[in-house]
Every structure is written in structure tokens, then in C-alpha cells.
N, C-alpha and C positions, 0 to 999 in steps of 0.2 A: 935542668934535670930531665930533659927530653920529653916534656909534655907541655901542652898549651896553657897550663894553669899556673901562672907565676905566683910566688909567695909575696906577702906584703910587709916583710920586715918584722922587727921585734914587736911583740905584744899583740900581734894579729892572729892569723891562722897558724896553728902550730904544726900541722902536718895534713896530708891528704892521702887517700888510698883509692884504688880502683876495684870495682866488683870483679869476681872471678870470670864472668862472661865466658869467653872461648878458651881461656887459659893461654892465650897468645898475646904477644906485644906487651901492652901496659896492664893487661888483665892481672889482678891480684897484687900489683905493685904498691908499695908504701913509700912515700917521700916525706922527709922531715925538713922543716925550715931551719937552715944553719944559723939564722939570725937569733933564734930563740936560745935561752939558757936552760938546757936540760940537765937534770941532776938525778942521782940515784940515792934513795932513802934520805933525802934532805928536804926540809920544809921550804928551802929557798929554790927559786926557779920553778921549772915545770918538771913533774915526775916523768922521766923517760919511759918507765915501765907502764904507767897509766896510759900515756899517749900511744905507746907502741901496741898495747893490748887493744885499745879502742880502734886504732886504724887496722890492725890485723883482723878485728871483727868485721870491718867492711870488706877486707880482701877475701874473706871466706864467705861473704854473702849477707852479713847482717846489716840491717838498716838502723837508723837512730831510734831510740826508745824514749817514750814519754815518762818513764819511771826514773825518778831522780837518783835512786840508789844504784841504778844500772851503769855498768861501764860504757854502755852504748848511749847513755844520755848525751845529747849534742853539745853540752857545755862542760868545760873542764871544771871538775870539782873533786878534790882529793882531801879527805879528812885525816887519813893516816897513811903516809907514804910507805910505811913499813908493813902494811897489812892490806894490800890491794887484792880483792877477791871478786870473782864473778857473782853477780846477784842471781836470784831465782829467775828473773826476767831474761838475763843474758843466757842462762842455761837452757831455758825453754826455747829461746830464739835459735840457738845452735841445734837443739834437738829437732826443731821443726824442719830444719834443712837436712840434717845428716842422720837423724834418728837417735834414740837412746840405746844404752847397752841392753836394756830389756825389751826393746821394741820387737814386735813380731810382724813379719811380712804378711800381708793379706793373702789368703789362699787364692790360687789362680783357677781353681776348678769348681768352687762352690758358688752357688747363686742364691744366697739367703735374702730375706727381706727383714730388716731390723728396725726397731724403733730408736730414734735419736733421744739421747738423754736430755738435751736441751730442745724443747718443743717449739722453737721458733721456726717460722716458715722461711726456708732458704731459697730466696728468689733469684739469687745469682751466686755461684760458687766459682771463684777464679783462682787458679794456682799461678803465683808469680814465679816463673821459672828462674828469674835472675837471683831471687833470694830464697826460694823454697817455701815462702810463706803463703798460706791459703787464706783468702778473704771470702767471708760469707756475708751476703747482703740481704737485708730484710727491710723493704720499704726505705725509711729514712735512717736506718742504722746499719752498721756492719761490725763484724767480729773478725779477729785473727784467730785461726784455729790450727791445731797441730796435726801430727801424722795420724792420730786416731779419730780425727774429725770431732773432737771435743772442744768446747769453748775454752780459750786460753786467755784472751784479752778482749775487753769491750763490755758493753757496746760503745761504739763511737758514732758520731753523727756523720752521715754521708756528706753533708754540706761542709764539714770541716776539711774534706779533701777535694770534693767536686761540687763547688757552690752552684754551678750552672744547672746541675741536674737535681740536687736536693734529695730526691728519693728515686728508687729504681724498681721497675717491674721485672727486669732480667738484664743479663749482660754476659760478656765473654771476652777473652783475649784472642786477637787474631794471630795469624802466623808470623806477623812482623813485631809482635809484642805490644801492639796498641790495644787500648781498652775501649770497648764499645758497650755503652749502656742504653737501655730502652726504657722509655717512660711514655706510656700511651702509644701514639703512632709516631713518636719522634725518637731519633737516635742521637747519641752524643759520643764523639770519638776523642779520647785523650791519648797523649803520647805514651805514657806508662805510669806505674805507681810512683816512681821516683820523681819524674818530671811531669807533673800533672797539668800539662798545658792542653787546653781545649783546642783541638785541631779543626774540627768541623761538627756541625749538627744539621739536622734536617728531617725530612719525612722518610719513614721506613719504605714507603712505596717508591721513592726515588732511588734509594740505595740498594734495595733488594727488589728489583723489577720482576714482576710475576706473582707477587703476593696478592691474593685475592682482595678485591675492594670490599670494604665493610669490616675488615679485621680491626679490632680495637687495640690490640697490643701483641707483642711477641712474647710467648710464654717462656721460651728458653732458646739458647743458641750455643754452639761450640764448634771448634775446629777439630776434626778427627785426624788420625794419623795419615790419612790419604790426602791431606791438604785441603779437603773440601769443607765448606762452612755449612752446618746443618742448623736449620731454623725450625722450631716447633711451635705450631699454632693449633690449639684445640686438639683434634684427633689426627692431625696431619703433620708431615714434616717436609720441608723444602731443602734441596741441596744446591748450593751455589759453588762455582769454581772461579779461580782467578781473582786478581785484585779488584776487578770491576764487578764482582759478584754476579756472574752470568748464571741464570737458572739452568740446571742440567735438564736434558730432555727426559720426559716421563715423570716429572715432578710437578705438583706435590704427590706424596703417597701416604697411605695410612700408617701410623706409627706401629700398629699391631702387626702389620705385614713384615716388618723388619726386626722389631723388638717385642716378641710375644710376651705378655705379662706386664708390660709397662703401660700404665694408665694414660688416658688422655688428659689434657690440661695440666701437664707437669709444671712444677715450679722452677726447676733448673736442671742442668746436666753438665757434667764435665768429665774429663779423662784424668785419672790419677797417675802418679809416677810409674806404676807398674803396668800401665796401658789398659787398665780395666775402666770401663765406662760406668759412671754412676748417674742415675736419674733420681731426683728428689721430688716428693709430693707430700705436703703436710709434714707429719713427724716421721715419715717412712723414707727410706732410700732403697733403691733397687740396683744391685750390682750385676752387670752384664758382661760376660766374656763372649766376644764375638770375633768372627773372621771378616766382618765388614761388608758394607754395601756402598 
């Protein structure tokens, strides 16, 4: 079936799908194992409708769910083949990627400061572009949040996904889709949210050369739309370029010089789908519309 993932015959893997990615090649494809006995509205065999909907969920960007009633639960479980419906968890997952019918786009011209309804400290906020899910990290816990930045699932323990780091001070996703977490003066690089393989770890002073000695941790970091990596420490920010994180000339600079009104010692920063940059500190977030530096 023109992909490198062979099926294992009757009784094993029922089907597989590919995430949307670039919408080219295998992206979004769904493949079924011909060795399985698929049926429609029959308790015998495997429900073709359930398997198809589950796999299509992957092809539009959904990951597996830990909610047993969800169609995106990783194990086949059908109680009523004549009444297969999306669970609330499935609907929230889809809406987190594509929005709901009543969703309102964030204004692009207003710069308010709002209090978060969930008053946990967001030490890392990372948008998984492959699925559209946003992850908010707070020490040893993380949440999955929706388009309105409200808690939707969690908390879950960081160690359940990333056992080597356990808890995080900050983190971001680089331009290649890799995850970088910071804990103290160490960094941890993982392949992505789906394949959580630890690729490397080490000292922040080795990876981000030019950071002042004596720094205890990185407050926040993100990749802006100019391809540069911005690292925030106390009242300053550093700008690095390229895969080797070469410090650009003239840095570090004061945060206030480029983002007036944004406080020092921020908790996290990230760029939302509409290109607006959000800075978080405590229970507040700061939305910044900028032309860039």
C-alpha cells in the first residue's frame, strides 16, 4: 500500500493513518488491513465505521485520547455498532484545531492585559503545529488547552511524557518541530510530541553560547516568524540565528526596549496562530502586535 509500515495480518493492527502535515504524498492518507473482517452494523468482525472515523481523526490531526469513551481512544472498543458518535473529548479535540462554529477570532489591533481564569503559572506554552493542540506546562504538570486558552484537559504529569526532565522551568518548539525544555541550567531536546525521543541534553551555556555566566535558568524562549530564536532571562533577551544558535550582534538587549509594557522575569512566551505574540507572567498575559525586531 505504498508506505513503509506493513500490516500484521488478521487480529493485529486494523488500520493506520498519516497526519495532515504538508497535505502532500502520504499526508492524510488512511490505509486498512485487508486481512481484517470489517462489517457494517454487525456485532461480528470489526466496525468499519468506527475504524474509519478513528483513522480519519488522525488524518485531520487528532492524536490518541486517554478518554475511554472517545473515538480517538487507542484501543478498539465498540458497544453499539448502530450508534457510533463523537464524544465531548473528540469534539473538543477537533475544535482545538479548527475552531468551533461560535469561535471568535482574536482582534489584531487591541492590546489588553487579561487575567487568566485558571490561575496556574504557565511556565511554557507550546503550540503543536502538527495537531493544533496547545500544551501549557507548570513545573511537573501540563495541560492541554483550546483556542480560548482555557483549561480543557489535565493536569497530567510531565514525567508521563518526558521522564528525563520531570518538571520544566520553560520550553519552546524550534523551527524543525523539536521540543526544547529548560530545567535550571540544563536543556533537553525531544523529537516531537508524538515521538517523544530524547535527542540530546546538556548545559544551556554550551547550546546558547553568549548567555552570561551566573544565569540560573532561562525564563522563556520562542522562535519568531523571522526564524530567530529569542531567549528571555530576567530583564534581557537574546536573539540566536541558525541551527547552531549563533548569538546575533548587539545582543542581549533590554526587553522593555523592544516590547514596552512587558515585565521582566516573564514565565513564558509564544506566537499564536494569528501571528500575535503572547507573554505570560503569573495570572496575566500580554498580547503584543508587532512588526518585529
